[in-house]
Each structure stands twice: as structure tokens, then as C-alpha cells.
N, C-alpha and C positions, 0 to 999 in steps of 0.2 A: 371620534371618528376610525371604521375600523382601519389598520392598515395598509391593506391593498387598495380599498379607496381612496384613500389621502395619496396614495402613491400615485395612483392612475391622473387624479386631478393633479399634482405638481406635475406629472410629466406634460399633460395637455396643456398647462399654464406656459409651462419653459417652451412650449414648444408654437407658441403665440394663438392656439386654437381653442379659442374662450368657448364657443357653442359646445365641442365636447366636453370641457371641462363643467360647465352648466349643467349639460347633460347627465355626467356622472353626479353631478350635485344633488339635481333631481332626485336621479332614482335612491339616492343616501337619502334622502328626505324623506321619499317614501317607504322607506324600509324601518322609518323612527329614529333616523339618527338628526340631532339638531345642533349646530353650532353657527357662528357668527357668518365663518367662511362660506356654506352651503347656503344659508340662506342668499348672502350676498350673490352669488353666483347664478341662484334660479332665481335672484328675483330678475338679473341681466336678462335672461331667458326672457319672462315678461316681458319686458320694455323692450325686446328687438319686434313683440307681437302688438305691440301697440297697447298691453294690457298696463297702462302707466298704475291704475287703483291695486293691481294684484305684487304689482312690482313696489308698491309704497308700503302695503301690509307684511311683505317679506322683508322690508330694509329696517322697517320700525321693529319687528320681531327681533332681526339679526341685532340692532343697536342697544335692546334688551341686554343681548350676550357682552357686548363691548360698548359701552357706553361713550367711550372716549375717542373711540378708532374714526380716524379722520377719514380713511376711503368709505366709510358707510357712512358717513355725513356729506361724501362729494357724492356718492351715489344719488343719496335723496336727492340733494342738489341738481342733480340731473332730471331725475324723475320730474322734480317740481318743477323745471323748464321745459321741459317738453307738455305739460300741463298748463302752460302758461301763466304757474304762477312764480312770476320773476320776483317779485317782492321777499315771496317767503324762499323762492331758491336762494338768492345772494345773501338772507339772514344766516340761513343752514350753512352755506359756504364760507360766509364770516368767523363762523364758529370752527369751522375744519381747520381755515387759516390761523388762525388764534392759537391753535392748539399744534399746528406744523405749518410754520411761516414758509419753511423752505418746499412746500411742495407743488409742483409746478401744474400738477395736474387739477389743484383746487383752484388756483387763479385761472385757468385756461376754463374750465368750469363755468368758474365766477365772471369771466369774459365772454362767454355765448351768453349766458342770462342777461347781462348787461345790453348786449348788443342786438339780441332777441325783442329789450325792452326797449331800445329806442335809444337809450343813452350812451351815446356814441364814443363821448369823451372819456366817459367813467371804464368804458368797455375797452378802449387803445390802452390805459393804463394798465387794467389786468392782462390783457393778450403780453405787452412789453415784460411785465413780470415774470409771466408764464417760460415767454421766449428767454429773457436771461437767467433765469434756472436752469435751464435744460434748452440749451443751444443745440441740442439733436432733434428737438422734436418739429416737425414739418406746421403742425396745426397752428400756433398760434402765430408764428409769421406769415400765413393764409391768411388766418382771421385781421390779422393787421394790414394785409393787400386787400381783402374784401372791404375793409373797412374805408381806406383812401382811395379805392376806385369809385366806389361809391359818392365819396365827396369829393371827387371830380381832381383827384391829387397824384396824375396818372405816373409821372415821375418817381415818386416814393411807392405806389404802389405796386409799380414794376420792380422794383428794387426788392421789395419784401416779396413778391411773389417769385421771383426765380431763387431768393435763397431757398423758398419753402420746395420747388420743384428740385434743386438740388439735393434737399435729404430725400425727397420722395415726389419720383415724376410724375406719379399719377393722382398727387393729389387734385382734387377737383375743386374745390373752393380758390386754391390758387391760379387755377386753369379757367374756370369764370372768372376771375380778376383779371385776367389777362386781354378775356375776351370782351370784358366792359371797358377794359384801358383800348384797346384798339377801336371800339366804335367811337367812344370818345376823340380819337383822332382820327377818325374817319377811313381807318381802315379797317374795312367791313369783310373781304377777302378772307385779310388774316386772322379776324375775328372770327369767323366760320369754323377756321382751320383749329384754334383753341374748341370751342364750343363744341364742334365736333369728336372730338378726344374724349369726352365727357358723354355725349349723349349718344355715342357708338357702343358704350358697356354695358352689356348687360347688369354686371354688376353694379352700376351707378345707382346710389340711394334715391327712392322716388322723390326728396326735397330737392338734391341738385338737378336732378333731371330738369324740375321744373324750369328753375331757374335759368340751366343751361337752355332750355329751346325757348324760352320767352325772348333770351337776349339772344339766340339765332333768330328767332322771328325780326326783332328789330335790327338784326344787319341785312336778312334779307328786305324788307322794307327800304332802307336806305337804297338799296341796290338796284331797288324798282322791281322787285321778285315778288310781286303782292302776293300773287296764288300760294308759292312755297311759303311766304312768312305766313299768310293765314292757315298753314297745316301745322306749320311749326307754332304759333301760340294757342290752338286747337289743340293740338296733343298734349300743351303745359297745362292748359285748362281741365283736359279729361285726367290729367294724372294727378294733378291737385283734387279733382272733385271726387276721385278714386280714392286718396290718400286720408282724407278727413269726413270720408261715409260714414264712418261708424259714429262719427260726431255730430251727424246730423241730427236735429232733434225731428220729433214726429211732425211738426209744423215747421214750416220756412220759416227765412227772416220776412220774406214777402205778407205772409198768412200772418206772421205778429205785428206788421207794421198796419196790416187792414183791421186786425183785429182792435188796436189802439183807437183806428178812426169809428171803426162801429162804436166803440164804449164812448169817445167823444161825442158821438150824434147821438146818442142816449141820454147825457145830460143837458137838463134845462140850461138853452144858453144864456139865460141872464146868470146862470152861476159862475159864469166865466167874468162876467161884469165886474166881481168883489173879489180882490187879492186883499190876502193877511197885510195888514201893517207892521210899521218897525223892520223894513228890510233890511239886511246886513250888505255893509261893501267888503268886510272883511279888510277896512282900512285902505283900500281902494278909493283914487279921485272919481272912477269912473268905471263900469263894467256895461263888455261888447261881448255877444256870443257872435260869433262867425261862422255861417252854417251855408248849406245848399245841400252838394251832393257828393260823392267821392268825383274827383278828377274835373271839377267846376271852376277852379282856380284859388279855393279858397286857403290853399299853402304860401301862394302868390301873396292873396291878400294880407296875409298872417306876415308874411317878410317883411312888407311894406311899412306895414303899421310899426314893427317890432325895431324898424329903423328909426324909429321917433325915440328922443331920451326919454318921453314921459308915458312911454309904453312899455306894459310888462306882458308877453304872450305866451302860451300855452299851446302846446300843439299835441291833439286828438289823447287826451286822457281823460280816462271814466270819470270826471270828478262830479258828476249828478249818480253815480252809481248806487248807494242808498238810497234816494229818492226813488229812482227807475225800480229797483227791485219793491219798494213799501205799495208804490204806487199803479204799476205798470206790468206787475206779474200775477195779477188773481182779477177775476171777475169784477169783488166789490172794490179793488183799487182807485180805479175814477170817481168812484160814488164819494170816496174819502178825501181824495183830491180836491173834486170840486168845491167839499164844503170845508176846507182848511182856514183853522183860525189860527193867530199869530202864534198863540203858546204850542202849536203843533208843529206848525212851520219852522220854527226858530232852530231845532237840532236839527233839522237837515240842511238848513244854511250853516251853521257851524259846521257840520260834516263836511259842506261843501268846502268852505274856505281852509279846513284843516288838510282837507287832498291836494289842494291849488299848492299849500306852503310844504306840503309834504313832496311835490314834485320837484322842487327847488324855487321855486317864485316868489319874489319878495313885490307883493301889490304894493308895499306900504307908498302913499302919494301917488300914485302911477294909476293911469286908465288899463286895467286888467281885459286883456281880449284871451278868451276861450275858443280855441277855432278847432270846430271836431263838425265836419259836413253832416253827418245823420244825427245830429243831435235837432236837428231838425225836427226829428219826430219827436222829440220830448217838450215842443213847444208848449203844450200843458202845463208841463211839470215848471220849467222857466215860467212861463206867466205866473204861477202860484207862489214861487219861492223868489224870485226875483222881477215885481212887475215893472221896476223902476229898469231894467237893464236896456240896453239900446242890441238891437238884432239887424244886424248886417249881412244879405242874402245874396248870394251868390249865384248868377245864371249864366250856362252857357247853352248854346244849342245842344237838342238832347241828342241829335246822333254822334255829334264829337265826345260827349260825355258817355253815352254807351259804348262807342266803339273802343274808346280810351280805357274804360273800366275792363273788357275784357279782353285788350292787348296787354294789360301789365300785370304784373305779378305784383302780387297783395301778399302779406301774412294772412294767418288765418283769423277770422271771424264769419259770424254767420252770414253777414253781408255779403263777403268776399264768396260764399259760394253759389251767390246767385249772381255772380260776374262769369262764372263759367261757361255759359250760352250765351250769344246772342236775344234768344228770346228771354231766358230767364232773366237777364242782365235788363231788356226792356222794360218787362213786366215788373220787376221790383221799381224802376224809376217811376215808372206811372202811379204804383201805390201811394212811394214818398210824395211826389209831387201831390195828390190826390187829399193825401192828409195835411202834407203843408199846408195847400191853398185853403183848407178847410178852415184850418188853425187861424190864418192869417184872416179871415175872414169874421173871425168872432173873439179872439183873443185882443186885448186890451194892451197893445204891444206898441212901440215904437217900433218901425221897420224901414231899412233902407235897403233896396234892390241896386247891386253893383252887374252890370253887364260887362263878359268878361271883354267879349269883344270892343267895345267902351275905351276899357282899362288899355288896353293893347296899342288901341288906335288914337287914345286921345287922352296921354297919361295923366299930365297937369290938371286938367280939368276935373276927369273921373275921380284922381283922386283927393281933389282939394273938395270935393262936395261928400264926400266918403268921410274925411277928417272933420268936417263941420257936422257932420250928423254924430259923430264918432265922441267928438268933443276934445281933438287931438288937433294940435297946430301944425299947420303945413308949413313943410320947408323942403326945398331944392335937397336934402339926407333923402326922403322918401325915394330918391331916386337909383340910390346905390343898394337897394335890396338884394342885390346879387351879391354883394360882400358881406351884409347882415347874416344872409344863409349861411355861406362858407363858415362864417364866424359862430352861428348857432349850432351849426350840426345838423340839417335838415333830416328829419327820417322817412316821410311820407314817399310815396311813390313819386310824388312831384319834383324829388331834388334835383337829378339833371335838369330840369326845365327851369327852376327857378335859380339856381346857381349861375347859368348863362347871360343872366339879365332880361331885358325886356324882347321879347319877341312874339309874334302873331303865331298860334298854333291852332288859328282856327280851319275848321273845313279837310280836318285831316279826313274825316269819314268820307270823302267825295273818292278816295282812290279804292275803296271799300264799296262802293254803292251798291255794285251787283247783291252782295253779303248781307247788305242790310235790309234789302227790299221787303223780306220776311217779316220784319218788326216795325216797318213804315208804320201801318195802319195803327199799331200802339202810341208810335211816338208822337204821329202826326197832329193831334189836339194841341198837344205843349208846344210843339215847334209853331205853330201858328198863334197859340196864345202868348208865347214869350215874343215872337216879331222876328222868327230867324228866315231869314228868304232861303226859297227854293236853288 
């Protein structure tokens, strides 16, 4: 590298001006210079523009110059995490840590990957290692504050947040953690002070603005300021939609669901009455899929069942990914699925159980509960691969479901993009219900419907019925599901509700009834079909 260019880059880095250093590196690369540092800095610039593929390519080239450089591995791990390839990110970061175990940045990036993947217990350990290695860093402490706040550990969260803010008074993760703690303790006005310190800055990253605006909406909602709350939620969703616009495919998730239904209807119904033999249980004594729709109560029922010692439960993991790619990703997939024979089905069953095991579940001798509300769109796959599985299907008032999906912050997924407006949320709900009802009419599956309102108003009778269906012995220990949720570390959007124990969250939509009028024609058939009163 030319001496003057290297000196200018070093000066920029010493001043903390990474953007200038990256720009200088990009210019040097354009002039034909090549080394690991230049490529790493240029990759940072691509990463800032959300061009993760471009960043990844540059970092792999940098790694060819310096195969064992932990900084390059950390950068690759960061890009993989932002691409939501969390397992790959952790694997790369583990190699960085193996070569540089005292590198706090590697432990911090590993914590981020685990946190985003919902593995909170492991994330906490990595945050702690980073904080111990470099006590001058605010982000590990803020990460610990965030996890503790999400788990309802208010005192612990406040302690970590204040330590992070003592180092960096503007740390948005710590400020959001304080806001979450204030909401937990019903100090709503105080929460708004912390959260507005985040939303009021133009420099706040979009992802942090989404979180802060969503929490501010919650605080305003609790204060009865529903118009202001709605505007805050809507602002959060608009930023979320813009943030992930580049990832949106040509077709929406709703269109994907509608495509599955159309393909399902093209198959002779008689084909679904025949299932491949020799179903695998992965050494489990029973197999249950807990389905429905996001915010319908699936996390609640999962933790109720997980309270039983006879149950092993798994929360929203892509256990059917291999089968979905094989049968739901092209026009001929459904034809192959409908005619599936035992020899062709077994590899997909094996892969399923391998994924379950890799998620940390030991299903031996247990009733295994696979909870994932939108696996309801995969019922044809479930029917062919696991015809003996039991299906628990949650039902909640469609108005509550769609409203809750709109005001809740979700991690990115194609479905989450559908929840950015009430109209697209209602249309997606309608598409999923149409597919689900069609599948239930034709597939030879054992199904038990659990009504959310019945569950929260007559807990014992409702849980006894669902336990009998699922093959799980009922006992009073199931009433302690809140304790179970705290022990397991719930990662879905329902964690605050499930942690607090049983309460009736029905009819929250009524305070926003005027906002929902536009989508009532879409939801009305399901409101009536499922028997929810006006």
C-alpha cells in the first residue's frame, strides 16, 4: 500500500472516523491496491449500505490474504448475523475466539448472533465474557440489560443499563432497556422520557427506532392515549417496512400462502388420504404440532405443556425447512408431495429430527411439542411426513390477532412484513385461514382446537381437554406456566404476557375499533365462523 494512503487511513482510524477510512480504502482498491485491511474496510462500507453479499465477498477475499486474522473472522460473523445466518455466524466467531480468546469484540458479536437467534441463555454468557474482558465497553452491558428487561428481570436490567450509560450516555440499547423496565413497573411517563431520547435523534439506527417507537406506543397505550399510541406503532411499522424493502421478494408472503392453497386444490383429494408408512418419532413417545397464527396464544399453550415433566417443547424453529424447500418452492413440488412413498419420505423425517436435536431438544421418552404458529401453512407436508402427529390449533378473535400483530415488534421474516399495516395483516390472516380450513377439510389429521378465551376463563377444563388429546398427563403444575416461561427464556413476542401468568387479553382491539373498521369486511367471515361476539 502506498505510504501516504496508509498514513491517511491510520489517521482516520485513530480519530474514530471509520467512514473516512473506508472511503480511502475503497479509493486505494480502485487504484489496484489489495490487502486484508483495505478489503476489510471496504467491506464495512458495503455492510453500512446493507449490501451484505458485497461485504461478504470482500471479506472472503481479505481472508485469503490473512487466513487466521480474528478481526476478519469477526467481520464475517457480523455480516452472517445481519444476513440472519445465525448458526454460520456463531461457527465463524467460535473460530475467531479459538485463535484469540481474549478478544472482547468476538465475544460481543457472538452474543449478538445468539441473541438475534433467540438463544438468550447462551447470549448472556457471551455478553458477560465480553464485558469481563473489556469493562470499558458499553455494548455488552447494554446487551445484558436488554435481555434482562425482556425477561422481566427489572432490577438486574436497570443495573446493567445504568452501567452502560455511565460509559456511553447515548447508548440506545440501554435506553430502550430502561424504557422497557419502566413499562414493566407501570411508570409509563418515565418510560416515554427514556424512549424519546432514542426516537428524537436523527442518528438513531432504524432498527433501534423501530424498537423505541413500538415501546413508546405501548407506554402511550397504557396511558389511554390511543391515537398517539397508534401513530407511534404506525411509525415503527413504516420504518420496519422501509428497512427490509430490499429483502421483499417479487411476491409477498400472502401470495406465497395463496399459491400453496392453489397448488393444494389442484391435487386429487384422494391423494391426501394415503400417507407413507413407517413414520418416525425420533424416539419421542408422542408428537404434537402447535399451530394457529402469530399472537393467537401458541406461546401460552407451549409453556403450559412445557410445565409437564413428560413434555419437551421447541419454540418456532425451522424444523421442516428441508421438506418445505423440496415441496413448496416450485410448481411441481405438490405433485411430488402428494405421491410421496416411504423411501422418499424417510430422509425428510430424519432431517427433521436432526434439526430438533440440533436445537437442544432431548425428545427421548417425551411428548415432543413443535410450536410454530405459521407451520399451519405446512399442514400438507406434516400430513405426509407425520400422519400420526397430533395437531393443536389455537383460535383467538381475529380482531385481537390482527391488531396485536400490527402493534407488536417482530424480528424480520416475510410474514412480519405483512403486519406493517392493518390491511395487509388482515389479508394475510385471511389467506392463512383459507388454506388452514381447506387442509383441515381434506387431510387425515387428528386436530384439537383450543379457544384462547376458553383457556383464560376456564383454565383447568380447557387444559385437561388439550392434555388428553395430546397424550400428556394433566396436573396442577401446569398452572405454573409463568415460572416455566421465566426458566426457559421465552423468545417470542408473547414473552411479557406469558411471564406474568394467566390473564385475559381478549378484546384489546375494542379501543382501536375505529382503526379496524377498514379491515372488518376481510375479518368478518372468520369472526362469525369461529364464533366470536361483536
